[in-house]
N, C-alpha and C positions, 0 to 999 in steps of 0.2 A: 874392624876391616872386614874379614870375610862378608861378614854379616851386613856391610853395607853395598860388599858387590855384589853379591846376591841381589839386594833390592834393586838394586840399578840392574841389571841384566833381567831382572821380573818386568820393572817399569820399560825400558826398550822393545822386552817382549809383547807386552800387552799393547805398544803404541804400534808397535808392525801390525798387528793382528788387526787393529781398530783402524787405519790407514790403509789395509787392503781390502778387510769389510767395507770400508765407504768405496773403494775403488770401484768391487764389483757388484752386476746391477743384479738386480732381483731376475729368479730365472723367468720370470713372466716377459721381463720386459729384454732379457739374452731370447726369447723365443716367440717372437711376434706372431706366429702362427697359431699356437698355443692360446694364446693373452686374445684375440680376435675370434678364436672356436669358443672361446668361453663366453665374451661379447656374445657375440651371435645366440647361444644357446639362453643368454639370461636375458636377451630381448625377443623372444618369440620366435625366432628360428627365420627371419626374414629372408627372400629367393636373394636379393641382395642390399650389402649393406655397406654404407660407408663409417669409417671410424675415423675421427677426427682426434689427433693425440699431439701432444706439444715438438710442431716442428714436422709432423709428419701424418699422412691419411694414406689409409688402407681401405684398397677395394676387396671387400668378403662377397663372394657366390657360393649362395648353400654352405656358406661354413667354413668354406676354403680359400684363405688368402689368393686373390688371381693378381695383383699387383699394390703399387706400394708408390705414391709421388711426394714430392718434399716441397710445400709451400715456402718453407724457409720460418725461421722464427717471426713470432708473434702472431696478431691476428689472421684466420682464415676467413675470406671473401666470399660469398653466393658465386663473383662473379669469375674469381677463380678455379671454383669447382668445375662451373661449367665450359670453360676452357680446357681444363684437365683431366677430366675423369674420363669420358670419352660418351659415346649415343649407348643409351638406355638405361645410365648411370643419372650424370644431372650434364643437361646439353644448355646450347641457346635455342631459342624455339622459333622458326624460321629463320627469316633475316631479317628481325627487330634484336638488335645488340643488347636492348635492354630487358626483354622477356626471355625468361630461363621455363625449360621443363626440367621437372624434378621425377626421377621414377628408380628413385630406392630411397631406402631408409637413411638417417642420418644420426646419428651416437655421437656426441661431444664427451669427451673425458674429462675428468678433473682437470682442471689448470686450462681449457683451451678456450678458447670465443669464434666467436661464427658469428658476421655482419654482414645482414642483407641490406640492401639501398644503395641511394646514390646512383648508381651505376647499372643496377638490378632493379627496374621498378615495375616488373612484374612478375609472378615467381607461381606456376600454374605444378599444381601438386598432381600427381595421377593417381586415383582413387583403383584399388585392386579387385579383384574378382575375387580371389580369395587373403586367408589372412595376411598371409605370409607374399601376398604381392600389395601390397599397400604401403601407403609412403606415411613416413614421419618427420620431427625432430626431437627430441630428449636428451637429456643429459641429468648429472648433478655435478654441484661444486663445477661449474663450466657457466659460461655468459653465451648467450643470445640478443643479441643487439639489433631488432627490424625497425628500420627509419624512412619513411616517403615511398611507399609501396604497397603494391596490392599482392596479397595469397590467397590464390582460389583454386577449388577442386577442381580437376578435369574428369570425363570418363577414362575409362582403361585405354581405346583409341584417341584416346587425346581430343574427344570431341564432349560437346554439353554431358555436363552431370547427370542422371538420372533421379530421380526422385525416391526408388527404394536401392539405390547403390550401399552395399553394407560396410561396405571398408573403405572408409573415405578418410582423408590424412586428419594430422595432428598434430598439437605442439605439448609439448609437460617438459616443466621443469622443474626436479627433485632438490632432496638434503643441500642446502650451501648453494644451491645456484642463482643465476641472476635470469630472467628475461625481462627484457626491454621493446615496447611495442610503441611506437612515437609516430603521429600523421600520418598511418597506415592504415587499412581494410583488410580482414580476414573473412574468409566466407565459404559455405561449404564443408566447412571440417566437423571431424569427431564421429567415431565409433557407435553405429546406431546397436537395437538390440540389448543384449544382456552385456553388452563389454564391459568392464571397468567404466565409474563416473569419471576417475582419472585422464580419461582417454576420449572425454567428450567435446571437445573442441580446443579449448586452450588453458590451459590450466597449468596454475604454480601450486606444484605440490609442498610436501610439507620440509618446513624449511628452507623451502625457496622464497625471491624475494626479487624485484624489479618493479615496473610498472606501467601502467596503459594511458598515455595521455593522446586527446585529439585523435581518436579512431574508432573504429564502427567492425562491427561482429558481426555480419547477417549468413543465416542459414546455418549455424552449428545446429548440432544436436544441442548442445549448450551456449553460450554465446561467449563465457567468459566464467571460469570458473577458479578460486581461490579454495584450496584445501589443506588448511593448516599453513598457512603460508605464513611470514612474517615479514613486517615492513613493506608491504606492497601502497604501492602512488595509486588511486585511478581516478582519475581526472576529466571531463568532457568526453566519457564514452559513450558508445552508443551500443544497444547489443538486437537485434531484429530479427524477424521471423526464423526463432527457432524453432525446431521443433520440439525440445523441450523447456527448460525455464531460461531466461536474455542473464541473467546474472546469479551465481551461488557465492555466497559467501558464508564459510564455512570453517568452524577451529580455528579461522585465522587470526592473528597477532598484530597488533602496529599498524592497521590498515586506515588509510588516509583516502576517503570517498566523498567524491562531492563529483555535481553536475552527472550524474548516470542516468540515460533515458532507456525507457525500453518498451518495445512497441509491437505490437502484433506476433509475440511468442506464444507456442502451443501450450505453456503452462501456467508459469508465474512469471512476470516480472522481471520481480526482484524475490531471492531468499537469503536470508540471513539466521545462523543460528551458532550454536557452540561459541562464542565468543561473549563474553562479559564484558562492562564501558563501551560497546560500540557509539560511534557516530555516526548516520548519516543525513547529510544536506543536502537541497537539492535534488530531489532524488524524480525524476517524471516519467509515468506511467501509462500506455495508452494500446487499448486494444487487443488487451492480452487475452486470452481463451481464458487464465485462472485469474488468480489474483493480483492485482499490483505490486505492494509488499507484503510478503509473507515470512514473518517472524517465529521462529521455532524457538524453545524455551531456554531462555539467558534472561541476564541482568544486569538491569544499567541503560538497555539501550536507548537513544538518541535521535528521533528520528525530525530533523528539523527544514521547513518547508515544501512537505513532498507534494505533487500534484500529481491525482490520478484522473483520467476519463478512460469510460465508455469499457474498463475490466469486466469481463464477464462474470467473473467468479466474486469480484466484491474487489473495495478499494484497498484499504488496510487492514491485515487481519493477525494480531496478537496474540501467540498460543502460549501461557504460565510466562508471560514475558513479567520481569519481577523490577520493580521501581523503574518502569520504562515511559518515557513521556515520547509524546506526538503532538509539536508543536507546529503553528500555520502550517495546516495540512489541508487542499484543495481537494474536493473527492466531488466526481461529480458522473450523473447517468452510470451509475451500477446498483446492485442488489442491496449490498449493504457496504455503507461508505466506509463507515470504521467497526470493527468486532473483538473484542475483548475477551478473552475465553480461555481457559485449562485451572486447574489447581496452585494457587498461591501469587497469581495475576496481583500486579498493585500496579495500576497506570494510571497515568495523570494528561488527558488530550486537553491541549490550551489552541485557544482563540483557533477553532476548525471553521472553514468553510465550505458547508458540505450541501449540495442540494441532486434530488432526482432521484427514486428509486427506490425500493423496497423499504430496508430502514437505516435512516440517518445514522445513529450508535446502537451500536448491539452490547451489552454487558452481560455476559452469560452468568448464570447461577452459581457457576465452581469458581466464580472467580474469590478474592480475598477481599479487596477493595477497588474503587475508581473517583476519581475525579474531574466533572468535563467544567470549563470554563472560560467563560466570556466569547462563545462562539457561535456562529448562525447557521442552523440549518433550517432548509426550504426543500419544499415538495416532493416529497415521502410518505408512501402509506402510514408510517410511524415516524415522529421523527428520533423519539429516545428511547430506547427498551431496556426497561431495568430488569434483573433478573435475579444478581445478584446481590448481597450484602453489604454494606459500608460506603452506600455511593453517595456521591453529593453532588449537584447539578449548580455551577451558579455563573450567575450572570452572562446565560445563553437567551439566545431569542430565535425561535422556531415557526414559522411560517409555510401557510398553505398546504398543510399535512392532515391526513384523516385522522390520524389520533399524535395530540403532541405530547406526550410523556405517557407510557406505559408503565406502570410499575405492576410486576409480573411476577409466576415461578416463586422461589425460597425469596425473594429481596425480604432485606430486613434495615431497619436505621437508615432508609434512604433520605438523603434533604436535600429541594429543592427549595433554592433562595434567588432572588431578585431573577426569574426567569421569566418573559413573555412570550407567551403564545398567543398568534391570531390565526385567524379565517382558519381555521379547523374544523370539523366534524365534530369531536369531542377535544378538552384542553386536555386534560389530566385523568387519567383512569388508576385507579388501586383497588387488586384483584382481595379475592378473599383468603389465598397462602400468604401475604404478605403482609408484615409487622412493624411496627414503629414507624410510620410514613410521617413525615412531615413537610408543610408549603409553608414559607416565608417569605412573603411580597412577590406573592407570584401575581402576575396579571394574565386574566383570558381575556382577546378581543373576538367579538365577531365569530362566535361558533355556533354552528348551527344547529347541533342538536345539544349536548350537555358542556356545558363549563368542567365540572368535575364532578365524575362519577366513580362512588370507593362503596367498595365491602369489606374494607382492610379496617380488623379491629382495632381501634386507638388512635384514628386518624389524628393531626393536629394541622390547622390550619391558624397561624397568623398575620395580620395585615394582608395586603394584595387587594383584588380584586376582579369581579367577574361584571361582563359588559359584552349586551348583545347576542346571548343564548338561549333556545326555548329553555332547557330548565337551566338555572346557573349550577345550583348544588343539590346532586341526587347521590342520597345517604343510604347505603343499606348498612352499615356496621357502625358500633356508635362511635364518634367523634367529636370534637372538641373545636368550635369557629372563635374566633378571635380577631377582632378589629376588620373583621369581612366587609367590603363595600357589592354591594350587586345593583345594576342597574341596566334597563333595556332590555329587561329578561319576560320575558311571557311568564314564566313560575320561578320564584325566587329560590326557595328553597324545600325541598322533597325529602321525606323520611317514610320508609318501607315499614312494615307491619313489623312490631314488636323492637323500634330500635330505639337507642335512646342517645341523645345529644344535648349538647348545651353552649352556647353562644353568650359569647360579653361583646359590647360594643359593636353588634351587626347593622348596618342598613343596607335595607333591601325597600327597592325599587321596583315593582312589576308593574306589568301591563295587566295582567288579571290577574292572578294568586300569590300573595307575599310568602305564606309558610304553609304548607302542606301536609299533614301527617296522618299517616294510614290507620287502620284502626291500631291498638295497641301499640304504637309507638308515643314516644315521650319529647319533649325538646325546651327544657328550660333556657330562655332569653333573660339578660338582664342588660339595664343602660343602654337599650338597642330601640331601632326604629323601623318601624315594616307598614311600606305604604305602596295597597295596593289596589283597586277595586274590592277584590276579595284577600284583605290580610291573615283571614287565618280560616284555614278549610282542612276539611277531614273530618276524619274519624277520633284522631290519637289527642292524645292532651299537648296542647301547647302554655306553656307556665311562665308568665312574666313577674317580673322581678327589676328593682329598683325604680329608675326612671324610662321605664319601655311606654316608647309609644305607638300608639297603632291607627294611623287615618289613613283617608283617601290621599291619592296621590295628588300634586299640583297639579291645578286646572290649567288645563293648557290655553292663557289667552289669547297669543299670537295664533294656534290655530283656530281660534273662534274668528279672533276680527278677520280673518281671510274666509272663513264663511261668508262671515259676515259682510265681506265684498265681494263676494264671487254671487252671493243672491242680488244684491244691487243691483249689478252691474247685468242680470237677467232680467231682473225687473225693468230697468229700463231698457232693454232691448225688446221685450213684449209691447209696451208702451211706445215706441218708437215705430213696432210693424205694425199696431192697431195704429196709428194715425195719419198711415200713410195707407190705410189699406183703402179709402175710398177715391184716391186720388186717380184721375183720370189718365190713360195712357197716354203718351205724345201722338201727336198726328205725324206721320210721314210724307213729303210731296208726293204727287203721284208718279212723277218725272224720276222718282227712286225708285228701281225693281229690285235691288240687290237687300233683302229687308232681314237676313238671317242672322 
């Protein structure tokens, strides 16, 4: 009995202590001045700081609580702050009730919500002359909702923002916070110089979430930044005229991004990295000073429907991108349309449409592998440059490029299949530093110089054709040709000194020389046909096997008939003139004066 009573007494005591503990507020809540001082110290010690707490708004000047306002329970609106904080803090701008001027930093504490929009359609943030005088909105485990409004930076005196103003406003939402921007515009934001990148404009920080929909970010340091965010939605968003990058997506997870447009930014249009399994669709970049889309090391990136035009540093650049895919990309008028480089890179480029520039697709020598399929590449100095290993180009057409495909550097096991190259100076080149190069069903049309020029040992050609070249195939190293058709070439096949090659099933029709082998060169041809005025030329050996035929080219009967017809016409005209040479000139009546 006594033991039971003691237990009951202890239970009552514990219950009472628990209730007392729950009823007593924490020391920080009991002392708002100390809490505000701590917040002021943690957030850069601004001259003026508006601290929004659940049910309370504190105005802190130089770390001292100046006054306290009570907006009531629920969300706080920017219009309420403009009406209640007083001059120098957040006030109505002039006579326009929808315009607000912000002269203080705003801190959202956990559990609070600030809404901007509807009533306040224009919010002007005053840029600071020093770090302490700057304005911003930031928070964690809080909500900032911006709708149907314009946020802009103005000078310290309320006038236009100077280009060299260092302390511009910014928005930052940290861990557990939510930032939503809908049908709005943000301009002139972002600390400059060596300020932390998270304060470079509008940033969703680590653990932050939210969205940006149908909105524009103009003239910021960075237009929009995701830095470790979670589940942010970006849809129909434009970043333009940024001093640095338009969009930066780094270390974010669960991002949904579609319809991004980056224009005229000071660096890259879009920079993505630090996240695996990301997909970006319908990204448009124009006139950026850097690269249109720059991908830093990551795994499983998917770019779908990217459209780059006149980006000065290049269209799309992938650095150490593993298992990445670029599909249906359009790139125009830039130095390098698509560039893949960096150790471990494994990339597929599917159905690209590339035109105008120095290089269409550049595959660096340090990559692991790459595949290019079903694309069109036109009007480049080099259509495709292959410098790395294990590259396959299939079903691609290259038009109007000085060199269609260049296999160079340390490339090995490069395979070109069902590729068409037209109107080039040189169709395909393979350098001496490469190996294992193969061409299958490759067509070269209307090359003003050489159709194929190779100094790569062990080149293999199967099927395909070369037409309209000065020299169809120029070999400076051993090669095997199988089933190749050559037409309308000035010279069919040329072998440099000491080169050994073989050919099977060749069909060579040349305007002057069929096969020319320099001194010490040897070529074995089997079951082939060579037709040219000088079918075999040079001081080397041309060995024929099987049913090989060497003949003159077919006589051009149609051209001969045309020449005969032309000569007959000339003869008839001559006879006609001779017959009428002695005919007297007609006399003119005396009264006719004008006989000119």
